N, C-alpha and C positions, 0 to 999 in steps of 0.2 A: 415740578418745583423742587428745589433742593432744600432739604431740612438740615438742622444742625448736626445730626449724626452723619449724614452724607458729607457735609463739609469737613468733619473730623477725619473721615476716611480719606478724602481727597488730600487734605493737609498731610496726613501720615504718609500716603503714597508718594507725594511730591518730595517730601523730606527724605524718604528712603531712596528715591532715585538720585537726588542731588548728592547725598552723602555716601552712596554706594561707590566704592573705589573700582568696581568692575564695570558698572553700567555707565557712569557719568563720562569717562573717557570715550566710550563708544558713541555716546550722544554728541560729543564734541567732534570726534574724529570723522564720522561719516559725512557730515556736511563739509568739513574742511577738505576731505579727499575729493568729494564730488564737485565742489564749487571752486576749488583753488588748485589743488595738486594735479588732478587728472587733466583739466584744460591746459595747465601750464606745460605738462609733459607733451601733450599733443602739439602745442605751438612750438616748443623747442624741437620736437621731432620733424615738424614740417619745415622749420627754419633751416635745419641742417641737411634735409633731404630734398630741398626744392629743385635741385639740378636733375635729380633722377626721380621723376614723378610716376612714370609707368601708367598704371590703371587710374591713378588719381586725375590725370588730365581728361579722361573720358567723363568723369563726374563733373569736372569744371566746365566742360563743353555743354552740359545739360542745363547749366544755370542760365537764367534770363539775363538780358543786357543790364538790367538794374543791379543785379547781384554780382555780376562779373566786373571786378575792378582791374585796373591796369597792373597793380602790384599783386603778385601771387600771394605773398604773406598776408596782406590785408584781406584778400578774398577768402583765404582759409580761416582767418580770425573771424570774419563775418559769418562764415558757415558755422563755425563752432558756437559763436554767440547766439545766432538766430535759430539754429536747428538742434544743436546738441545740448546746450545749457538749459533750455526750458524743460527738457526731459529729465535732466538731473535735478532741477529744482522741484519737479513734481515727485520724484522718487524720495527726496530727503524727508519730507513730512511723513510719508508712508513708513519708511524705515525707522524713523525716530519714534513714531507712534506705536509700531509693533514691538519695538524693543522695550518701550516703557510699559506697555500693556502686559507683555509676557513677564516682565520683571515684577509687576504688581501681583500677578497671580502665583507665580513660582515663588516669590519672596514669602508670601503667606504660608505656602506649603513647607518651605525650608525652615522657617522660624517657628513652625508648629502653632501658628496663630489663626489658621484657616477655620478651625473648629470654633474658636472664640468669636471670630468674625461672624460666623453663621448663627451664633446665639444672640447677636444684637437684634433688638426688636425692629428689624427692617426686613422687607421682603428680598428675595434673591434678585429680583429685578432692580430694586433700589440700590443694593450693594453693587451689582454689575454696572449700573449707571454711574455710580460714584467712582468705581475703578476706571471706567472708560473716560470719564471727564478729567480724571487726574492725569 
């Protein structure tokens, strides 16, 4: 169960991440790159190189009849959406969580508030739980 002291730690850490000018752009940039920019670059590259496929045609031949469409560009977009994007969407929470967690612990050390935090009448386990939940 989360007590009021842990809620205060969570609130402080969330505010530190939101108002930190170094971390917040990273938290916005990583999902933007993985979910918009990178797939867009792949689609544009396939669109302009669809005449010279080379080894890519071998991969297309391995697709089942349901996955293989008449239009090459639509087939590639389907591959990106069905096989590549789920991996990116699984990576985004991991990257954001690790950035936030590292910021929470390193921020305490940089601001020299780690010692003060350890004097709070909470166990190390409760402090860690509050930091992870934030």
